[in-house]
PDB file of N, CA, C and O in Angstrom:
ATOM      1  N   MET A   1     -88.079  19.699 100.479  1.00  0.00           N
ATOM      2  CA  MET A   1     -88.050  20.115  99.090  1.00  0.00           C
ATOM      3  C   MET A   1     -87.198  19.122  98.314  1.00  0.00           C
ATOM      4  O   MET A   1     -86.094  18.773  98.732  1.00  0.00           O
ATOM      5  N   ILE A   2     -87.711  18.682  97.204  1.00  0.00           N
ATOM      6  CA  ILE A   2     -86.990  17.780  96.321  1.00  0.00           C
ATOM      7  C   ILE A   2     -86.466  18.593  95.141  1.00  0.00           C
ATOM      8  O   ILE A   2     -87.214  19.352  94.526  1.00  0.00           O
ATOM      9  N   TYR A   3     -85.199  18.436  94.828  1.00  0.00           N
ATOM     10  CA  TYR A   3     -84.578  19.115  93.693  1.00  0.00           C
ATOM     11  C   TYR A   3     -84.399  18.093  92.591  1.00  0.00           C
ATOM     12  O   TYR A   3     -83.839  17.018  92.811  1.00  0.00           O
ATOM     13  N   TRP A   4     -84.872  18.430  91.411  1.00  0.00           N
ATOM     14  CA  TRP A   4     -84.815  17.517  90.278  1.00  0.00           C
ATOM     15  C   TRP A   4     -84.202  18.242  89.103  1.00  0.00           C
ATOM     16  O   TRP A   4     -84.548  19.394  88.841  1.00  0.00           O
ATOM     17  N   ASN A   5     -83.315  17.605  88.402  1.00  0.00           N
ATOM     18  CA  ASN A   5     -82.681  18.245  87.259  1.00  0.00           C
ATOM     19  C   ASN A   5     -82.509  17.227  86.146  1.00  0.00           C
ATOM     20  O   ASN A   5     -82.351  16.031  86.390  1.00  0.00           O
ATOM     21  N   SER A   6     -82.543  17.721  84.939  1.00  0.00           N
ATOM     22  CA  SER A   6     -82.316  16.872  83.782  1.00  0.00           C
ATOM     23  C   SER A   6     -81.594  17.671  82.721  1.00  0.00           C
ATOM     24  O   SER A   6     -81.612  18.902  82.735  1.00  0.00           O
ATOM     25  N   LEU A   7     -80.965  16.972  81.809  1.00  0.00           N
ATOM     26  CA  LEU A   7     -80.255  17.627  80.720  1.00  0.00           C
ATOM     27  C   LEU A   7     -80.892  17.211  79.404  1.00  0.00           C
ATOM     28  O   LEU A   7     -81.049  16.016  79.154  1.00  0.00           O
ATOM     29  N   PRO A   8     -81.269  18.182  78.540  1.00  0.00           N
ATOM     30  CA  PRO A   8     -81.950  17.833  77.284  1.00  0.00           C
ATOM     31  C   PRO A   8     -80.989  17.431  76.174  1.00  0.00           C
ATOM     32  O   PRO A   8     -79.842  17.875  76.123  1.00  0.00           O
ATOM     33  N   THR A   9     -81.485  16.591  75.298  1.00  0.00           N
ATOM     34  CA  THR A   9     -80.796  16.225  74.072  1.00  0.00           C
ATOM     35  C   THR A   9     -81.820  16.338  72.952  1.00  0.00           C
ATOM     36  O   THR A   9     -82.911  15.777  73.061  1.00  0.00           O
ATOM     37  N   VAL A  10     -81.495  17.044  71.888  1.00  0.00           N
ATOM     38  CA  VAL A  10     -82.445  17.196  70.792  1.00  0.00           C
ATOM     39  C   VAL A  10     -82.089  16.200  69.691  1.00  0.00           C
ATOM     40  O   VAL A  10     -80.968  16.182  69.184  1.00  0.00           O
ATOM     41  N   MET A  11     -83.082  15.366  69.332  1.00  0.00           N
ATOM     42  CA  MET A  11     -82.885  14.361  68.290  1.00  0.00           C
ATOM     43  C   MET A  11     -84.063  14.434  67.334  1.00  0.00           C
ATOM     44  O   MET A  11     -85.208  14.258  67.750  1.00  0.00           O
ATOM     45  N   THR A  12     -83.810  14.682  66.110  1.00  0.00           N
ATOM     46  CA  THR A  12     -84.832  14.697  65.052  1.00  0.00           C
ATOM     47  C   THR A  12     -86.101  15.427  65.459  1.00  0.00           C
ATOM     48  O   THR A  12     -87.204  14.928  65.239  1.00  0.00           O
ATOM     49  N   GLY A  13     -85.954  16.593  66.045  1.00  0.00           N
ATOM     50  CA  GLY A  13     -87.105  17.401  66.404  1.00  0.00           C
ATOM     51  C   GLY A  13     -87.780  17.005  67.708  1.00  0.00           C
ATOM     52  O   GLY A  13     -88.722  17.667  68.144  1.00  0.00           O
ATOM     53  N   ILE A  14     -87.308  15.933  68.334  1.00  0.00           N
ATOM     54  CA  ILE A  14     -87.875  15.492  69.608  1.00  0.00           C
ATOM     55  C   ILE A  14     -86.898  15.881  70.707  1.00  0.00           C
ATOM     56  O   ILE A  14     -85.699  15.618  70.614  1.00  0.00           O
ATOM     57  N   CYS A  15     -87.423  16.503  71.739  1.00  0.00           N
ATOM     58  CA  CYS A  15     -86.578  16.844  72.874  1.00  0.00           C
ATOM     59  C   CYS A  15     -86.540  15.635  73.802  1.00  0.00           C
ATOM     60  O   CYS A  15     -87.520  15.343  74.487  1.00  0.00           O
ATOM     61  N   LEU A  16     -85.431  14.948  73.822  1.00  0.00           N
ATOM     62  CA  LEU A  16     -85.242  13.769  74.662  1.00  0.00           C
ATOM     63  C   LEU A  16     -84.425  14.187  75.875  1.00  0.00           C
ATOM     64  O   LEU A  16     -83.303  14.673  75.734  1.00  0.00           O
ATOM     65  N   THR A  17     -84.976  14.000  77.051  1.00  0.00           N
ATOM     66  CA  THR A  17     -84.341  14.453  78.280  1.00  0.00           C
ATOM     67  C   THR A  17     -84.145  13.278  79.213  1.00  0.00           C
ATOM     68  O   THR A  17     -85.069  12.502  79.458  1.00  0.00           O
ATOM     69  N   GLU A  18     -82.938  13.152  79.730  1.00  0.00           N
ATOM     70  CA  GLU A  18     -82.655  12.111  80.710  1.00  0.00           C
ATOM     71  C   GLU A  18     -82.558  12.737  82.090  1.00  0.00           C
ATOM     72  O   GLU A  18     -81.813  13.693  82.306  1.00  0.00           O
ATOM     73  N   GLN A  19     -83.315  12.188  83.010  1.00  0.00           N
ATOM     74  CA  GLN A  19     -83.239  12.665  84.380  1.00  0.00           C
ATOM     75  C   GLN A  19     -81.898  12.222  84.949  1.00  0.00           C
ATOM     76  O   GLN A  19     -81.566  11.037  84.914  1.00  0.00           O
ATOM     77  N   GLN A  20     -81.122  13.178  85.475  1.00  0.00           N
ATOM     78  CA  GLN A  20     -79.803  12.829  85.971  1.00  0.00           C
ATOM     79  C   GLN A  20     -79.587  13.135  87.447  1.00  0.00           C
ATOM     80  O   GLN A  20     -78.686  12.571  88.067  1.00  0.00           O
ATOM     81  N   TYR A  21     -80.397  14.015  88.015  1.00  0.00           N
ATOM     82  CA  TYR A  21     -80.207  14.410  89.406  1.00  0.00           C
ATOM     83  C   TYR A  21     -81.540  14.481  90.132  1.00  0.00           C
ATOM     84  O   TYR A  21     -82.522  14.995  89.595  1.00  0.00           O
ATOM     85  N   LEU A  22     -81.571  13.973  91.334  1.00  0.00           N
ATOM     86  CA  LEU A  22     -82.742  14.077  92.199  1.00  0.00           C
ATOM     87  C   LEU A  22     -82.230  14.102  93.631  1.00  0.00           C
ATOM     88  O   LEU A  22     -81.636  13.134  94.106  1.00  0.00           O
ATOM     89  N   TYR A  23     -82.466  15.214  94.314  1.00  0.00           N
ATOM     90  CA  TYR A  23     -81.977  15.378  95.692  1.00  0.00           C
ATOM     91  C   TYR A  23     -83.110  15.774  96.622  1.00  0.00           C
ATOM     92  O   TYR A  23     -83.996  16.538  96.239  1.00  0.00           O
ATOM     93  N   ASP A  24     -83.083  15.259  97.832  1.00  0.00           N
ATOM     94  CA  ASP A  24     -83.993  15.684  98.882  1.00  0.00           C
ATOM     95  C   ASP A  24     -83.242  16.737  99.690  1.00  0.00           C
ATOM     96  O   ASP A  24     -82.407  16.404 100.531  1.00  0.00           O
ATOM     97  N   LEU A  25     -83.541  18.006  99.432  1.00  0.00           N
ATOM     98  CA  LEU A  25     -82.774  19.091 100.039  1.00  0.00           C
ATOM     99  C   LEU A  25     -83.037  19.258 101.529  1.00  0.00           C
ATOM    100  O   LEU A  25     -82.251  19.907 102.220  1.00  0.00           O
ATOM    101  N   GLU A  26     -84.118  18.691 102.036  1.00  0.00           N
ATOM    102  CA  GLU A  26     -84.362  18.759 103.475  1.00  0.00           C
ATOM    103  C   GLU A  26     -83.431  17.824 104.238  1.00  0.00           C
ATOM    104  O   GLU A  26     -82.930  18.180 105.304  1.00  0.00           O
ATOM    105  N   THR A  27     -83.202  16.647 103.704  1.00  0.00           N
ATOM    106  CA  THR A  27     -82.333  15.687 104.386  1.00  0.00           C
ATOM    107  C   THR A  27     -80.908  15.684 103.842  1.00  0.00           C
ATOM    108  O   THR A  27     -80.000  15.143 104.474  1.00  0.00           O
ATOM    109  N   ASP A  28     -80.711  16.286 102.674  1.00  0.00           N
ATOM    110  CA  ASP A  28     -79.403  16.282 102.015  1.00  0.00           C
ATOM    111  C   ASP A  28     -79.130  17.651 101.379  1.00  0.00           C
ATOM    112  O   ASP A  28     -79.056  17.757 100.154  1.00  0.00           O
ATOM    113  N   PRO A  29     -78.979  18.706 102.204  1.00  0.00           N
ATOM    114  CA  PRO A  29     -78.838  20.060 101.654  1.00  0.00           C
ATOM    115  C   PRO A  29     -77.566  20.279 100.821  1.00  0.00           C
ATOM    116  O   PRO A  29     -77.491  21.234 100.048  1.00  0.00           O
ATOM    117  N   TYR A  30     -76.574  19.404 100.976  1.00  0.00           N
ATOM    118  CA  TYR A  30     -75.335  19.551 100.211  1.00  0.00           C
ATOM    119  C   TYR A  30     -75.307  18.675  98.962  1.00  0.00           C
ATOM    120  O   TYR A  30     -74.282  18.572  98.289  1.00  0.00           O
ATOM    121  N   GLU A  31     -76.437  18.047  98.661  1.00  0.00           N
ATOM    122  CA  GLU A  31     -76.614  17.249  97.443  1.00  0.00           C
ATOM    123  C   GLU A  31     -75.523  16.190  97.293  1.00  0.00           C
ATOM    124  O   GLU A  31     -74.865  16.104  96.256  1.00  0.00           O
ATOM    125  N   LYS A  32     -75.346  15.409  98.315  1.00  0.00           N
ATOM    126  CA  LYS A  32     -74.338  14.343  98.312  1.00  0.00           C
ATOM    127  C   LYS A  32     -74.920  12.999  97.860  1.00  0.00           C
ATOM    128  O   LYS A  32     -74.191  12.138  97.366  1.00  0.00           O
ATOM    129  N   ASN A  33     -76.245  12.823  98.032  1.00  0.00           N
ATOM    130  CA  ASN A  33     -76.886  11.545  97.742  1.00  0.00           C
ATOM    131  C   ASN A  33     -77.870  11.702  96.582  1.00  0.00           C
ATOM    132  O   ASN A  33     -79.008  12.128  96.783  1.00  0.00           O
ATOM    133  N   ASN A  34     -77.433  11.361  95.377  1.00  0.00           N
ATOM    134  CA  ASN A  34     -78.289  11.439  94.196  1.00  0.00           C
ATOM    135  C   ASN A  34     -79.308  10.306  94.258  1.00  0.00           C
ATOM    136  O   ASN A  34     -78.938   9.134  94.331  1.00  0.00           O
ATOM    137  N   LEU A  35     -80.591  10.659  94.229  1.00  0.00           N
ATOM    138  CA  LEU A  35     -81.665   9.685  94.392  1.00  0.00           C
ATOM    139  C   LEU A  35     -82.234   9.171  93.076  1.00  0.00           C
ATOM    140  O   LEU A  35     -83.211   8.423  93.086  1.00  0.00           O
ATOM    141  N   VAL A  36     -81.653   9.548  91.958  1.00  0.00           N
ATOM    142  CA  VAL A  36     -82.124   9.041  90.668  1.00  0.00           C
ATOM    143  C   VAL A  36     -82.011   7.522  90.681  1.00  0.00           C
ATOM    144  O   VAL A  36     -80.965   6.971  91.024  1.00  0.00           O
ATOM    145  N   GLY A  37     -83.076   6.863  90.310  1.00  0.00           N
ATOM    146  CA  GLY A  37     -83.088   5.407  90.282  1.00  0.00           C
ATOM    147  C   GLY A  37     -83.498   4.768  91.597  1.00  0.00           C
ATOM    148  O   GLY A  37     -83.685   3.552  91.654  1.00  0.00           O
ATOM    149  N   ASN A  38     -83.642   5.557  92.657  1.00  0.00           N
ATOM    150  CA  ASN A  38     -84.067   5.032  93.954  1.00  0.00           C
ATOM    151  C   ASN A  38     -85.562   4.728  93.893  1.00  0.00           C
ATOM    152  O   ASN A  38     -86.367   5.620  93.624  1.00  0.00           O
ATOM    153  N   LYS A  39     -85.931   3.483  94.140  1.00  0.00           N
ATOM    154  CA  LYS A  39     -87.324   3.057  94.028  1.00  0.00           C
ATOM    155  C   LYS A  39     -88.259   3.845  94.941  1.00  0.00           C
ATOM    156  O   LYS A  39     -89.418   4.068  94.592  1.00  0.00           O
ATOM    157  N   GLU A  40     -87.775   4.264  96.092  1.00  0.00           N
ATOM    158  CA  GLU A  40     -88.601   5.008  97.043  1.00  0.00           C
ATOM    159  C   GLU A  40     -89.012   6.379  96.506  1.00  0.00           C
ATOM    160  O   GLU A  40     -89.999   6.950  96.970  1.00  0.00           O
ATOM    161  N   TYR A  41     -88.275   6.908  95.544  1.00  0.00           N
ATOM    162  CA  TYR A  41     -88.547   8.234  95.002  1.00  0.00           C
ATOM    163  C   TYR A  41     -89.105   8.191  93.590  1.00  0.00           C
ATOM    164  O   TYR A  41     -89.224   9.229  92.940  1.00  0.00           O
ATOM    165  N   ARG A  42     -89.446   7.010  93.109  1.00  0.00           N
ATOM    166  CA  ARG A  42     -89.921   6.857  91.732  1.00  0.00           C
ATOM    167  C   ARG A  42     -91.181   7.682  91.461  1.00  0.00           C
ATOM    168  O   ARG A  42     -91.268   8.336  90.422  1.00  0.00           O
ATOM    169  N   GLU A  43     -92.157   7.665  92.373  1.00  0.00           N
ATOM    170  CA  GLU A  43     -93.413   8.400  92.165  1.00  0.00           C
ATOM    171  C   GLU A  43     -93.169   9.907  92.167  1.00  0.00           C
ATOM    172  O   GLU A  43     -93.744  10.630  91.354  1.00  0.00           O
ATOM    173  N   ILE A  44     -92.330  10.377  93.066  1.00  0.00           N
ATOM    174  CA  ILE A  44     -91.988  11.812  93.093  1.00  0.00           C
ATOM    175  C   ILE A  44     -91.306  12.208  91.795  1.00  0.00           C
ATOM    176  O   ILE A  44     -91.585  13.269  91.235  1.00  0.00           O
ATOM    177  N   SER A  45     -90.424  11.362  91.328  1.00  0.00           N
ATOM    178  CA  SER A  45     -89.721  11.634  90.071  1.00  0.00           C
ATOM    179  C   SER A  45     -90.708  11.757  88.912  1.00  0.00           C
ATOM    180  O   SER A  45     -90.577  12.652  88.077  1.00  0.00           O
ATOM    181  N   LYS A  46     -91.691  10.862  88.858  1.00  0.00           N
ATOM    182  CA  LYS A  46     -92.709  10.916  87.801  1.00  0.00           C
ATOM    183  C   LYS A  46     -93.524  12.203  87.893  1.00  0.00           C
ATOM    184  O   LYS A  46     -93.810  12.837  86.877  1.00  0.00           O
ATOM    185  N   GLN A  47     -93.895  12.584  89.113  1.00  0.00           N
ATOM    186  CA  GLN A  47     -94.669  13.808  89.300  1.00  0.00           C
ATOM    187  C   GLN A  47     -93.879  15.036  88.846  1.00  0.00           C
ATOM    188  O   GLN A  47     -94.425  15.927  88.197  1.00  0.00           O
ATOM    189  N   LEU A  48     -92.601  15.075  89.188  1.00  0.00           N
ATOM    190  CA  LEU A  48     -91.773  16.210  88.787  1.00  0.00           C
ATOM    191  C   LEU A  48     -91.579  16.254  87.269  1.00  0.00           C
ATOM    192  O   LEU A  48     -91.525  17.332  86.678  1.00  0.00           O
ATOM    193  N   ALA A  49     -91.478  15.096  86.649  1.00  0.00           N
ATOM    194  CA  ALA A  49     -91.359  15.037  85.184  1.00  0.00           C
ATOM    195  C   ALA A  49     -92.607  15.608  84.524  1.00  0.00           C
ATOM    196  O   ALA A  49     -92.507  16.343  83.541  1.00  0.00           O
ATOM    197  N   GLU A  50     -93.776  15.278  85.052  1.00  0.00           N
ATOM    198  CA  GLU A  50     -95.027  15.803  84.491  1.00  0.00           C
ATOM    199  C   GLU A  50     -95.121  17.319  84.668  1.00  0.00           C
ATOM    200  O   GLU A  50     -95.590  18.019  83.771  1.00  0.00           O
ATOM    201  N   ILE A  51     -94.685  17.819  85.798  1.00  0.00           N
ATOM    202  CA  ILE A  51     -94.681  19.272  86.019  1.00  0.00           C
ATOM    203  C   ILE A  51     -93.746  19.949  85.025  1.00  0.00           C
ATOM    204  O   ILE A  51     -94.094  20.976  84.443  1.00  0.00           O
ATOM    205  N   LEU A  52     -92.558  19.373  84.829  1.00  0.00           N
ATOM    206  CA  LEU A  52     -91.610  19.947  83.874  1.00  0.00           C
ATOM    207  C   LEU A  52     -92.194  19.981  82.467  1.00  0.00           C
ATOM    208  O   LEU A  52     -92.084  20.992  81.773  1.00  0.00           O
ATOM    209  N   LYS A  53     -92.814  18.884  82.046  1.00  0.00           N
ATOM    210  CA  LYS A  53     -93.419  18.842  80.706  1.00  0.00           C
ATOM    211  C   LYS A  53     -94.489  19.916  80.558  1.00  0.00           C
ATOM    212  O   LYS A  53     -94.520  20.637  79.561  1.00  0.00           O
ATOM    213  N   ARG A  54     -95.360  20.019  81.546  1.00  0.00           N
ATOM    214  CA  ARG A  54     -96.443  21.005  81.488  1.00  0.00           C
ATOM    215  C   ARG A  54     -95.878  22.430  81.408  1.00  0.00           C
ATOM    216  O   ARG A  54     -96.359  23.242  80.618  1.00  0.00           O
ATOM    217  N   LYS A  55     -94.878  22.729  82.208  1.00  0.00           N
ATOM    218  CA  LYS A  55     -94.294  24.074  82.210  1.00  0.00           C
ATOM    219  C   LYS A  55     -93.607  24.385  80.877  1.00  0.00           C
ATOM    220  O   LYS A  55     -93.680  25.515  80.394  1.00  0.00           O
ATOM    221  N   MET A  56     -92.950  23.406  80.289  1.00  0.00           N
ATOM    222  CA  MET A  56     -92.295  23.628  79.003  1.00  0.00           C
ATOM    223  C   MET A  56     -93.320  23.918  77.916  1.00  0.00           C
ATOM    224  O   MET A  56     -93.112  24.804  77.088  1.00  0.00           O
ATOM    225  N   VAL A  57     -94.418  23.182  77.913  1.00  0.00           N
ATOM    226  CA  VAL A  57     -95.480  23.412  76.926  1.00  0.00           C
ATOM    227  C   VAL A  57     -96.096  24.789  77.149  1.00  0.00           C
ATOM    228  O   VAL A  57     -96.343  25.519  76.188  1.00  0.00           O
ATOM    229  N   GLU A  58     -96.347  25.150  78.404  1.00  0.00           N
ATOM    230  CA  GLU A  58     -96.902  26.475  78.715  1.00  0.00           C
ATOM    231  C   GLU A  58     -95.971  27.595  78.233  1.00  0.00           C
ATOM    232  O   GLU A  58     -96.434  28.680  77.881  1.00  0.00           O
ATOM    233  N   ALA A  59     -94.675  27.333  78.217  1.00  0.00           N
ATOM    234  CA  ALA A  59     -93.692  28.329  77.783  1.00  0.00           C
ATOM    235  C   ALA A  59     -93.511  28.340  76.264  1.00  0.00           C
ATOM    236  O   ALA A  59     -92.706  29.107  75.738  1.00  0.00           O
ATOM    237  N   GLY A  60     -94.267  27.480  75.556  1.00  0.00           N
ATOM    238  CA  GLY A  60     -94.197  27.463  74.100  1.00  0.00           C
ATOM    239  C   GLY A  60     -93.162  26.511  73.540  1.00  0.00           C
ATOM    240  O   GLY A  60     -92.877  26.542  72.343  1.00  0.00           O
ATOM    241  N   GLU A  61     -92.595  25.666  74.384  1.00  0.00           N
ATOM    242  CA  GLU A  61     -91.613  24.690  73.920  1.00  0.00           C
ATOM    243  C   GLU A  61     -92.300  23.371  73.601  1.00  0.00           C
ATOM    244  O   GLU A  61     -93.442  23.144  74.002  1.00  0.00           O
ATOM    245  N   LYS A  62     -91.603  22.507  72.882  1.00  0.00           N
ATOM    246  CA  LYS A  62     -92.124  21.170  72.612  1.00  0.00           C
ATOM    247  C   LYS A  62     -92.089  20.358  73.895  1.00  0.00           C
ATOM    248  O   LYS A  62     -91.198  20.519  74.728  1.00  0.00           O
ATOM    249  N   GLU A  63     -93.080  19.479  74.036  1.00  0.00           N
ATOM    250  CA  GLU A  63     -93.078  18.601  75.219  1.00  0.00           C
ATOM    251  C   GLU A  63     -91.942  17.598  75.090  1.00  0.00           C
ATOM    252  O   GLU A  63     -91.837  16.904  74.078  1.00  0.00           O
ATOM    253  N   PRO A  64     -91.088  17.515  76.110  1.00  0.00           N
ATOM    254  CA  PRO A  64     -89.966  16.574  76.025  1.00  0.00           C
ATOM    255  C   PRO A  64     -90.386  15.148  76.322  1.00  0.00           C
ATOM    256  O   PRO A  64     -91.410  14.902  76.959  1.00  0.00           O
ATOM    257  N   VAL A  65     -89.585  14.225  75.854  1.00  0.00           N
ATOM    258  CA  VAL A  65     -89.696  12.827  76.255  1.00  0.00           C
ATOM    259  C   VAL A  65     -88.656  12.647  77.344  1.00  0.00           C
ATOM    260  O   VAL A  65     -87.461  12.811  77.097  1.00  0.00           O
ATOM    261  N   ILE A  66     -89.100  12.311  78.549  1.00  0.00           N
ATOM    262  CA  ILE A  66     -88.187  12.207  79.686  1.00  0.00           C
ATOM    263  C   ILE A  66     -87.969  10.743  80.018  1.00  0.00           C
ATOM    264  O   ILE A  66     -88.918  10.000  80.270  1.00  0.00           O
ATOM    265  N   ILE A  67     -86.708  10.338  80.014  1.00  0.00           N
ATOM    266  CA  ILE A  67     -86.370   8.970  80.388  1.00  0.00           C
ATOM    267  C   ILE A  67     -85.702   8.998  81.759  1.00  0.00           C
ATOM    268  O   ILE A  67     -84.966   9.927  82.092  1.00  0.00           O
ATOM    269  N   SER A  68     -85.969   7.986  82.523  1.00  0.00           N
ATOM    270  CA  SER A  68     -85.402   7.915  83.865  1.00  0.00           C
ATOM    271  C   SER A  68     -83.938   7.531  83.777  1.00  0.00           C
ATOM    272  O   SER A  68     -83.561   6.662  82.990  1.00  0.00           O
ATOM    273  N   GLY A  69     -83.123   8.171  84.576  1.00  0.00           N
ATOM    274  CA  GLY A  69     -81.694   7.870  84.600  1.00  0.00           C
ATOM    275  C   GLY A  69     -81.346   6.863  85.670  1.00  0.00           C
ATOM    276  O   GLY A  69     -82.090   6.700  86.637  1.00  0.00           O
ATOM    277  N   GLN A  70     -80.239   6.194  85.511  1.00  0.00           N
ATOM    278  CA  GLN A  70     -79.653   5.270  86.483  1.00  0.00           C
ATOM    279  C   GLN A  70     -80.638   4.258  87.038  1.00  0.00           C
ATOM    280  O   GLN A  70     -80.746   4.103  88.254  1.00  0.00           O
ATOM    281  N   ILE A  71     -81.347   3.580  86.177  1.00  0.00           N
ATOM    282  CA  ILE A  71     -82.314   2.578  86.650  1.00  0.00           C
ATOM    283  C   ILE A  71     -81.579   1.310  87.026  1.00  0.00           C
ATOM    284  O   ILE A  71     -82.203   0.337  87.449  1.00  0.00           O
TER     285      ILE A  71
END
C-alpha cells in the first residue's frame, strides 16, 4: 500500500496542492522514508494525483492543480 498526502493552498480561486508525502507502507510501515521526488515512484505518484483530483470533483470540490514536491 502506498500512502500519499498533500497539503492544499488556495490562490485566486485555484486550489494549488503540493505533494509532500509519499510512503510505501508495506516496506516502510513507520513512514521513515519519504519517497516524494523518487524517480522510481513517479508514475505511482501521478496515478494517485489523478485519483485525488477525480475524488475531489466527485465530492463537489474544484479540481486542484497538483505540483510534485521535492523534485
